N, C-alpha and C positions, 0 to 999 in steps of 0.2 A: 866123883868129882869132889874135891875138898876146897873150900873157900874160907880164907881166914882174913882178919883185920889185926894189926899190930899198931897200938897207939903208945907213945911215950913222949916224955918232956926232956929236952936237953938242957944242961946248964948253959947259960947265955954265953959264956966264954968258950964253949965247945961247939957251937952251932956251925961255924965254918969247917971245922974238922969233920963233922958229922956229915955236912953236905957233901964234902970231897969223898968221904967213904962211900956214900950213896952213889955219887956219880961213877965211881970206879966199878961198882957192881953193874951199873947199866952199860958201861963201856965193854965189860967182859961179856954181859949177856949178848950185847950186839955182835961180839965176835964169835961167840959159841952158839947162839940160837938154840937153846935147849928146848926140845919138844915137849908139848903138854903143859907149859907154864905161861901163865898171863900175870903180870906184876906191875904195880903202879905205887909210886911214892908221892905224897903230897905234904907241904908244909902249911900249917894252920896260921891264921892271921896273927896269932900271938908271937909269932917268930920263932918259937922254941919248942912247939909240939910238932910232932911228926906222925903221919899215918901211912902204913904199908898195907896195900890190898894184894893179896895172891889168890889165884885160882890154879889148882894143880889137876891135871887130867892124865894120870899115869895108870896103866893097868895094874902095876904092883904097888901103887900107893907111895912110891918114892918121890920125894920132893927134889926136883932138879936144882933148886937153890943150894942144897947141901953139897953139890959138886963144884960150885962156884967159888974159887979161892977168894975173890974179892968180898964175897959175902960172908965167908968164914972170918975174914980180917974185919969187917963191919961188925960182927958179932962179938969179936974177942974181948974188947973192953967196954962194951956198951953200958954195963953197970957204972963204969967210972965217969962216963959221959953224961949220965943222966941225973936229973933232979927227981924224975918220976919214972920208975922202972917200966919197961915194956909190958903190956897187958895184951895177950893173945885172945882173941874171940873168934869163934866160928860164925860163918855168915850163911844165911839162907836167902837166896835171891827171890825178890817178889816180882821184879821186872827191872829192865835196863834199857837204856837208849843211848847208843853212841857214848859209852862211858869211858873216859880217859883214853881216847884214841887219838891223839894229835893230828888226825886227818882233818882236812877242811869240810 
């Protein structure tokens, strides 16, 4: 299993565009339901920083996000939208308790 965190800061005038692109990814994920993927996106309190958390459990190590057209569109011009470029960091879980699961 591979777990990653991606953090970046968007130009203030591009926040709404970035959020729309992120929502499009989730809409496609809802329709396609790729196996082995857990994914969450959060916006930080400064209003311009975003964090994406992903966990991939596939036998071949393939990341299902690569097959999502809306995700490829999100990535396409991310450098132009950002004040601070995306930084990818691997994660090792120490523990978790009902993390990011919109369930009551």
